[in-house]
N, C-alpha and C positions, 0 to 999 in steps of 0.2 A: 504493500500500500504506500509506503514511502513517506507518510506524514509524520514528522519527527515528534510532534506533541502527542500523538496517539500511543507512543511507547508508554505513556502513563495512564492509559485508559482503564486499566484494571483497577485503578485507585480512584477513578472518577465515575460516579453513578450515571448509568444510561447513556454513555457516549456511543454514538452510532455513526458510521460513515455513510453519507449519502452517495448513491451510485446512479446518478441521473444521466440518462442518455443525452439529454440536452447539454450537460457539462462536457461530455466527451466530444460532442459535435462542435461545440464552440472552440474547444482546444485544438481539434483537427483543423478547423477553419483558420484560426489564427496562425497555426504553425505553417500551413500551406501558403497563407498570405505573406508571411515573413520570409520563408525560405524556399518556396516553390513546391511543386506537386510530387517530386521524386523523393521518396523516403531514403533512397540509397545515398543521397547527397544532403538530406535535410534531417539531421539527427533528432530535432524536436518533433518533426512529423512522425518519424519512425517510432519514437517513444509513445506518442499519442495514439498511433494505430495499434501498438501492442496492448495498451490499456483498454482501448475500445473493443478489440477482438476478444480480450480476456473476459469482458462483460457481455459478450454475445451481441454487440451492436451489429446490425445487418450490413452486408456489403453495399447495398444500395444507399443506405444512410451515410456510410463512410465515403463512398464515391461522390455523393452530392456535396458533402462537406469539403472534400478536397477541391472539387471543381469550383465551388463558391469562393473558397479562400484564394485559389490561384487565379481567379478571374476567367475561368474557362466556361464558356457558355454565356447565357444571358444574365444569370444571377451573380452578383459580386458581394463580397462580405462587407458589412458595415458593423464590424465588431471590434472593440478596442480591448487591449490587454493593459491592465493597470496593476501595479504593485504598490500596495499601501504598506508603509513601514510605521512601526510604533512599539508599544509595550503593553503587555497584559498586566493584570494586577501583580504586585510584588516585583516590578521592574523586569519582567520576563520579556526579552526581545521577540518581536513577531514580524513576519512578512506575510501579507495576505495577497494572493494572486487572484485577480478578478477578470472575467471576460464579460463585457457588457455591450449592448447595442444602444445604451442611453446613459452616458456618464452623468448627465444632469440629474438623473433619478438615483443612480447607484451611489455616487459619491456622498450625498447627504445621508443616505441610509447606513453606509459604512461608518460615517462619523458618529452617528447615533449609537451604533454598536460598540464604539470605542469609549463611551461615556465612563465606563468603569476602569478603563485603562488610560493610555495616552497615545494619541495619533501624532506621528511625527511628519516631517517633510521628506520629500524624495532624497535618498542618500543619507538619511539620518542614522540608519543602523544596518544597512546592507554590509558594511565593513565587518560586522560581527558574524557574518556567515560566509561559507564557501559556496559558490554557485557551481554545481557539479552534475554529473550523470549518476543516477542511482538505479541499481539493478538488484532486485531481491528475488531469491530463488531457493529451491531446496533439492536435495538429492536423496535417493534411496540408500546410499552408502554411508552408514553411520560413522565410518572411520575416514571419511574424505578429508584430505588435507586442504584446509581453506586457503592457506597462504600459497600453496602450490597452484591451486585453481585460479587464484587472483593473478598470479604471475603469468600463467599460461593464457588467461583470458585477456590480459592487458589492462587490468584494473590497477588503480593506484593504492587502494586500501581495501581491507575486508574485515568484517566483524560478524560474529555469530549472531543468528537471529532465531528466536524461539516462537512458538505458537502464542505465548502470552504477549509478545510484542507485535505479532502480525497474525491475524486469524487465518490468513491464507497459507500459512506454514503448518502442515500437519504436526501434531504433537509428537509423533514417533519418527519424524524425519529430521535430517540434518539441514538446517537453514542458514542462510548467510545474506548479508547486504554487501554488495560490491560497489565501491565508490570510485568513479573514474572521471576523466576529462569529459566535458559535455560532448565533444565531437567523437568520442570513442564509445558512446553509449550503445550504438547499434552493433559495433564489432564485439563488445563484451557480451551483449545479449545473445548474439548468434553463436559465439563460442560456447557459452553455457548450454544453449539448446542442443548443440551438436555433441556435447559431452555428458549426456545423461543428467542434466539439470533441468528442473521444471521452473521456468521463469514466471513469477507471479506479478512482478512490477518492473517496468522499465520506463524511466522518466527523467526529466531535467528538474532539479530542485535545489534547495538550500539546506546546508548542514551547518548548524551552529558551531562556532569555534570553541566556546566555553559555555558552561551551564551554571546558573545560579543555584545556590543551596536553598532548598525549600522544605518546610515542614509538610506533613501530610495534609494539614488543613489549607495551607497556602497553595499546594499543588492542586487540591480539589477546586479552590476558588479560581485559579488560573484556568483549569480545565473547563469549568462552566462557561467562562468568558470565551474561550476558544471554540467551544461547541456552538455557542450562539453565532459566532462568525461563520463557522463551517456550514451552518444550516441556511445561510442566506443563498438565494437561488443563483446569484451571479458569482459567488465565491467558488473558485476552482480549487485552490490549495491554501492551507494554513501551515506555515512553517514557523517553528519556535524552538526555544532552548530549554526544553524539559526532557529530562531522562526518564 
């Protein structure tokens, strides 16, 4: 799933990830508009397609989104990508990625959701995160060497990933999160697929460089704030510094 703050979801009541087809369509459209219609040369589009297919978004819907974003045919995308930066309660850094066809509507709504936190200006906290490719996967081989797999795949870093951290990782399987350069996301994903790994997430995202120390109560308060952001229809991803 790749959402950093959801690593704490077992400690926050009723946190659920919205898997709206509309969000996948907007992501594909924006990716195609920014980098073209070929996923082989557009790593952001490749990652968006991987997620959409994993959620069984139909080929027709995907093709229409690509064409709309790339300006192929009569329909052209009128969707903007906005990254809001700020802080959740207890000074937890947050980046909120939004896809919207009406910034005049969405921006005030996001500001309202930040009432219990602090909304910053563009560039105010992105330096607290690394902008990277994220690939989450699992293998049947319990003794798999994660470091070796990362080197072979071309990833920069790897960390173990459990079912508690990502529901898509079976409890009895060996899971891992591979962190790579954004442009290498497709190559890492394909290597894993070709070498007996089941990829559950492939995306471009943000990984916090440091994590504040929080009590259980503070973590729960921050989680409730983040969940409210996540539930907004135009919000695509919420990235934050919670372990």
